[in-house]
C-alpha positions as CSV (number, residue, x, y, z in Angstrom):
1,M,91.3,129.1,78.3
2,H,94.9,129.9,77.4
3,T,95.0,126.9,75.1
4,H,91.9,128.2,73.2
5,A,93.2,131.7,72.9
6,N,96.5,130.6,71.7
7,S,94.9,128.3,69.1
8,S,92.7,131.1,67.8
9,E,95.6,133.5,67.7
10,S,97.6,130.9,65.8
11,A,94.8,130.2,63.3
12,S,94.2,134.0,62.7
13,G,97.9,134.7,62.6
14,S,98.4,132.0,60.1
15,L,95.7,133.4,57.8
16,L,97.1,136.9,58.1
17,G,100.5,135.6,57.4
18,W,99.5,133.7,54.3
19,L,97.6,136.8,53.1
20,G,100.7,139.0,53.5
21,L,98.9,141.3,55.9
22,R,101.1,140.7,59.0
23,G,104.7,141.7,59.6
24,S,106.6,144.0,57.3
25,R,104.6,146.2,55.0
26,S,104.2,144.9,51.5
27,Q,104.0,146.9,48.4
28,A,102.3,146.1,45.2
29,P,104.9,144.9,42.6
30,A,105.6,147.3,39.8
31,A,103.8,146.2,36.6
32,E,105.7,145.8,33.4
33,A,103.7,146.3,30.2
34,A,103.4,143.0,28.4
35,P,104.6,143.2,24.8
36,A,101.6,143.5,22.5
37,A,100.9,140.4,20.4
38,Q,102.0,141.1,16.9
39,P,99.8,140.1,13.9
40,A,101.2,137.3,11.8
41,K,101.2,139.6,8.7
42,A,102.9,142.6,10.3
43,A,106.3,143.1,8.7
44,P,109.2,144.2,10.8
45,N,109.6,147.5,8.9
46,L,106.0,148.4,9.7
47,L,106.6,147.9,13.4
48,R,109.8,150.0,13.2
49,Q,108.0,152.7,11.3
50,A,105.2,152.8,13.9
51,R,107.6,153.1,16.7
52,S,109.5,155.9,14.9
53,Q,106.3,157.8,14.2
54,L,105.2,157.5,17.9
55,L,108.6,158.8,19.1
56,E,108.4,161.7,16.7
57,S,104.9,162.6,17.7
58,V,105.7,162.6,21.4
59,S,108.8,164.7,21.0
60,M,107.3,167.2,18.6
61,F,104.2,167.6,20.8
62,L,106.4,168.6,23.8
63,L,108.6,170.9,21.7
64,D,105.8,172.6,19.8
65,H,103.9,173.5,22.9
66,D,107.0,174.4,25.0
67,L,106.3,171.6,27.6
68,A,109.0,170.4,29.9
69,V,110.4,166.9,29.3
70,T,109.1,165.4,32.5
71,A,108.0,161.9,33.3
72,D,104.3,163.0,33.6
73,N,104.4,164.9,30.3
74,L,106.1,162.0,28.5
75,L,103.4,159.6,29.9
76,A,100.6,161.9,28.8
77,A,102.0,162.4,25.3
78,H,102.6,158.6,25.0
79,S,99.1,157.7,26.1
80,A,97.6,160.2,23.6
81,F,99.6,159.3,20.6
82,S,100.0,155.6,21.2
83,G,96.2,155.1,21.3
84,A,96.1,154.3,25.0
85,N,94.0,157.4,25.7
86,P,92.0,158.3,22.6
87,R,89.9,160.8,24.6
88,L,93.0,162.8,25.5
89,A,94.2,162.7,21.9
90,R,90.9,164.1,20.7
91,Q,90.9,166.8,23.4
92,I,94.4,167.8,22.3
93,A,93.3,167.9,18.6
94,T,90.2,169.9,19.4
95,R,92.1,172.5,21.4
96,I,94.7,172.8,18.6
97,N,92.0,173.2,15.9
98,L,90.3,175.9,18.0
99,G,93.6,177.8,18.2
100,Q,93.8,177.4,22.0
101,P,97.2,176.9,23.7
102,I,98.3,173.6,25.2
103,T,99.6,174.8,28.5
104,Q,101.1,172.8,31.4
105,E,98.2,173.8,33.6
106,W,95.7,172.5,31.0
107,L,97.5,169.3,30.4
108,D,97.8,168.6,34.2
109,E,94.1,169.2,34.6
110,V,92.9,166.8,31.8
111,T,95.4,164.0,32.7
112,C,94.8,164.0,36.5
113,H,92.5,161.0,36.1
114,Q,95.6,158.9,35.0
115,E,96.6,158.8,38.6
116,K,93.3,157.2,39.3
117,D,93.8,154.6,36.5
118,S,97.3,153.8,38.0
119,G,95.8,153.3,41.4
120,E,93.2,150.9,40.0
121,E,95.9,148.9,38.3
122,A,97.8,148.7,41.6
123,I,94.6,147.5,43.4
124,E,94.1,144.9,40.6
125,R,97.6,143.6,41.2
126,L,97.0,143.5,45.0
127,M,93.7,141.7,44.5
128,T,95.3,139.1,42.2
129,K,98.1,138.5,44.7
130,L,95.6,138.2,47.6
131,E,93.6,135.6,45.7
132,E,96.7,133.6,45.0
133,N,97.7,133.7,48.7
134,L,94.2,132.7,49.7
135,D,94.2,129.7,47.3
136,A,97.6,128.6,48.7
137,F,96.4,129.1,52.3
138,A,93.2,127.1,51.7
139,H,95.2,124.2,50.1
140,T,97.8,124.1,52.9
141,S,95.2,124.5,55.6
142,K,93.0,121.7,54.3
143,T,96.0,119.3,54.0
144,A,97.1,120.2,57.6
145,R,93.6,119.8,58.9
146,T,93.2,116.4,57.3
147,A,96.5,115.2,58.7
148,T,95.5,116.6,62.2
149,S,92.2,114.8,62.0
150,D,93.8,111.5,61.1
151,Y,96.4,111.9,63.9
152,S,93.6,112.6,66.4
153,T,91.7,109.5,65.3
154,Q,94.7,107.3,65.8
155,I,95.4,108.8,69.2
156,E,91.9,108.1,70.4
157,R,92.1,104.5,69.1
158,H,95.3,103.9,71.0
159,V,93.8,105.5,74.1
160,E,90.9,103.0,74.0
161,E,93.4,100.1,73.6
162,L,95.5,101.3,76.5
163,E,92.5,101.7,78.8
164,Q,91.5,98.1,78.1
165,E,94.9,96.8,79.3
166,Q,94.0,96.3,83.0
167,E,97.3,94.7,84.0
168,A,99.3,97.7,82.8
169,G,98.5,99.5,86.0
170,Q,98.6,103.1,86.9
171,I,101.4,104.0,84.5
172,V,99.4,103.0,81.5
173,A,96.3,104.8,82.9
174,N,98.4,108.0,83.3
175,L,99.7,107.6,79.7
176,A,96.1,107.2,78.5
177,Q,95.0,110.3,80.3
178,I,97.8,112.4,78.8
179,A,97.1,111.0,75.3
180,R,93.4,111.8,75.6
181,A,94.3,115.4,76.6
182,M,96.5,115.6,73.5
183,A,93.6,114.3,71.4
184,E,91.3,117.0,72.7
185,R,93.8,119.7,72.0
186,T,94.3,118.3,68.5
187,R,90.6,118.4,67.9
188,K,90.5,122.1,69.0
189,V,93.3,122.9,66.5
190,E,91.4,121.1,63.8
191,H,88.3,123.2,64.6
192,D,90.2,126.4,64.4
193,M,91.8,125.4,61.1
194,R,88.4,124.6,59.7
195,K,87.1,128.0,60.7
196,S,90.1,129.7,59.0
197,E,89.3,127.7,55.8
198,E,85.7,129.0,55.9
199,E,86.9,132.6,56.4
200,A,89.3,132.2,53.5
201,K,86.5,130.9,51.3
202,S,84.2,133.8,52.3
203,L,87.0,136.3,51.5
204,R,87.6,134.6,48.1
205,L,83.9,135.0,47.2
206,S,84.0,138.7,48.3
207,L,87.1,139.3,46.2
208,A,85.4,137.6,43.2
209,K,82.4,139.9,43.6
210,A,84.6,143.0,43.9
211,R,86.5,142.0,40.8
212,R,83.2,141.6,38.8
213,D,82.0,145.0,40.1
214,A,85.3,146.6,39.1
215,D,84.7,145.5,35.5
216,V,81.2,147.1,35.3
217,D,80.2,150.7,34.4
218,H,77.6,151.5,37.1
219,L,75.7,154.0,35.0
220,T,75.0,151.8,32.0
221,G,75.6,148.3,33.4
222,L,78.0,147.7,30.5
223,P,81.6,146.5,30.8
224,N,84.0,149.4,31.5
225,R,87.2,150.3,29.7
226,R,89.3,148.0,31.8
227,A,87.1,145.0,31.1
228,F,87.0,145.8,27.4
229,E,90.8,145.9,27.2
230,A,90.9,142.4,28.6
231,L,88.3,141.2,26.1
232,L,90.2,142.8,23.2
233,E,93.4,141.1,24.2
234,A,91.7,137.7,24.4
235,H,89.8,138.0,21.1
236,H,92.8,139.4,19.4
237,R,94.8,136.3,20.3
238,E,92.0,133.9,19.4
239,A,91.1,135.6,16.1
240,Q,94.8,135.8,15.1
241,A,95.1,132.0,15.7
242,A,91.9,131.2,13.8
243,I,92.7,133.7,11.0
244,E,89.4,135.5,11.5
245,P,88.7,139.2,10.9
246,L,88.6,141.5,13.9
247,S,87.3,145.1,14.0
248,V,87.1,147.7,16.7
249,A,85.0,150.9,16.8
250,F,84.6,154.1,18.8
251,C,81.2,155.7,19.1
252,D,80.5,159.2,20.6
253,I,77.2,160.9,21.3
254,D,76.7,164.0,19.1
255,H,76.2,167.4,20.8
256,F,76.2,165.8,24.2
257,K,77.3,168.9,25.9
258,R,74.2,170.7,24.5
259,V,72.0,168.0,26.1
260,N,73.6,168.4,29.5
261,D,73.5,172.2,29.3
262,T,69.8,172.3,28.2
263,H,68.3,169.4,30.2
264,G,70.7,168.8,33.1
265,H,73.1,166.0,34.0
266,D,70.3,163.5,35.0
267,A,68.9,163.8,31.5
268,G,72.4,163.4,30.1
269,D,72.8,160.2,32.1
270,R,69.5,158.9,30.6
271,V,70.8,159.6,27.1
272,I,74.0,157.8,27.8
273,R,72.1,154.8,29.1
274,T,69.8,154.8,26.0
275,I,72.7,154.9,23.6
276,G,74.3,152.0,25.6
277,E,71.1,150.0,25.4
278,T,70.9,150.6,21.6
279,L,74.5,149.4,21.0
280,A,74.0,146.5,23.4
281,R,71.2,145.1,21.2
282,I,73.7,144.3,18.4
283,T,76.1,142.4,20.7
284,N,76.6,138.7,21.1
285,E,79.4,136.3,22.2
286,N,81.7,137.7,19.4
287,C,80.5,141.3,19.6
288,H,81.0,143.4,22.7
289,V,80.3,147.0,23.7
290,A,81.7,148.9,26.7
291,R,81.5,152.4,28.0
292,H,84.9,153.9,27.4
293,G,84.2,157.1,29.5
294,G,81.9,160.1,29.4
295,E,79.7,159.9,26.3
296,E,82.0,157.6,24.5
297,F,81.6,153.8,23.8
298,V,84.0,151.3,22.3
299,M,83.0,148.1,20.4
300,L,84.7,144.9,19.3
301,F,83.5,142.8,16.3
302,R,85.0,139.3,16.1
303,G,84.4,137.7,12.7
304,L,83.3,140.9,11.0
305,T,85.3,143.1,8.6
306,P,85.1,146.9,9.1
307,A,82.5,147.2,6.3
308,E,80.3,144.5,8.0
309,A,80.8,146.2,11.4
310,K,79.8,149.6,9.8
311,L,76.5,148.1,8.5
312,K,75.6,147.0,12.1
313,L,76.5,150.3,13.6
314,D,74.7,152.2,10.8
315,D,71.5,150.2,11.6
316,A,71.8,151.0,15.3
317,R,72.5,154.7,14.5
318,E,69.4,155.0,12.2
319,K,67.2,153.4,14.8
320,M,68.5,155.7,17.5
321,G,68.0,158.8,15.3
322,A,64.4,157.8,14.7
323,R,63.5,157.7,18.4
324,K,61.7,160.6,20.1
325,L,63.1,161.1,23.5
326,V,61.4,163.4,26.1
327,N,62.7,164.9,29.3
328,R,60.5,163.2,31.9
329,K,60.8,166.1,34.4
330,N,59.2,168.7,32.1
331,D,58.0,166.8,29.0
332,Q,60.4,168.8,26.9
333,P,61.7,166.9,23.8
334,F,65.4,166.3,23.6
335,G,65.4,166.6,19.9
336,Q,67.1,164.1,17.7
337,I,69.8,162.1,19.5
338,T,72.5,160.7,17.3
339,F,76.0,159.3,17.5
340,S,79.0,159.1,15.3
341,G,81.5,156.3,15.0
342,G,84.8,155.2,13.6
343,V,85.7,151.6,12.7
344,A,89.2,150.0,12.1
345,D,90.6,146.6,11.1
346,V,92.7,145.5,14.0
347,F,95.0,143.3,11.8
348,A,95.8,146.3,9.5
349,Y,97.8,147.8,12.3
350,P,100.8,146.7,14.4
351,D,98.7,146.1,17.5
352,P,95.2,146.6,18.9
353,R,96.0,149.9,20.5
354,T,97.1,151.4,17.3
355,A,93.9,150.1,15.7
356,L,91.9,151.7,18.5
357,A,93.7,155.0,17.8
358,A,92.8,154.7,14.1
359,A,89.1,154.1,14.9
360,D,89.2,157.1,17.1
361,E,90.7,159.2,14.3
362,A,87.9,157.9,12.0
363,L,85.3,159.0,14.6
364,Y,86.9,162.4,14.7
365,R,86.6,162.8,11.0
366,A,83.0,161.7,11.2
367,K,82.4,164.5,13.7
368,E,84.1,167.0,11.3
369,E,82.1,165.9,8.4
370,G,78.8,166.7,10.0
371,R,78.2,164.0,12.7
372,N,75.6,161.2,12.7
373,R,77.7,159.0,10.5
374,I,80.1,156.0,10.7
375,N,83.6,156.2,9.0
376,I,86.0,153.4,8.3
377,A,89.7,154.1,9.1
378,T,92.1,153.8,6.2
379,P,95.4,152.2,7.1
380,A,98.6,154.1,6.0
381,L,100.6,152.3,3.4
382,P,104.2,151.3,4.2
383,G,106.4,154.2,3.4
384,D,103.7,156.9,3.8
């Protein structure tokens, strides 16, 4: 009984040890932002100009609104003006245009979700590390189990040979008995190690499912912002190598607050799903749509210029505007549901994030010009 308990504890302990879940507490390593891949045509002075403009935008934002130079405020300003958080940039612009103050209290309220994003990144790093440890454990465990099995087979063969040597007497018989006991114990260890392998395999499958679920927006079934950023990075790298056009777009439902206020949040969710389905119909292996957050969607067009991407979006926009949606609860019409969009050429900017920010600015202009339209971003010329 003691032998079995010790073996189980050893197997379980080995698994926990390999996973880094036993002993001293481990912390997720701090992530360093990987340098964005630079387009082949981007000149050094353009990159320097972009950095200078970003630094000026961040500093002037804090000074103009009398905000303290804290780590949180710098992070919020950087995420807004670098293109990392276009929604925050638009919230800031809208508030300024309305003549409303940018206070510390307001900024803290609208950026509180950034803590959630940071937590998700930490979980992602932990999941990646856990998967790596599981793979290493499975490999080592399989190797050790195979060696144990071979060793046990050899012991049993030698035991049989010893038992057949009658003239060896009692000493040989005792040695054979000891060897057989060792073989039985080895078989038990092999069984426990096999069980640990199966547990590791099951956990790997669970982690893979959790990772897939973490990339999906559960309201629309579309990829979420995190998944889109990974797609954009991969397609940017491939399109750059293949010298193919690459365009990005932001789309936003027009007068969405009015839908929520008039028909309720359930009806608003239905509208979001409907817009998502409409945009998903124009996707393929080189065209992707994701829900960026709220009533906002982001799209990637590989192999299409901004003008070609605009044609596709205009077609989807017109089909959406022609639909007659009705509130199922009271049969009350929603009225015309439309969306606006902005498109940008990724390689016209220093990096994909800057292109996304440009697409968002084009979307903002479409809203100001009356909504229900798609605008193309115009890159700034060097020296502007």
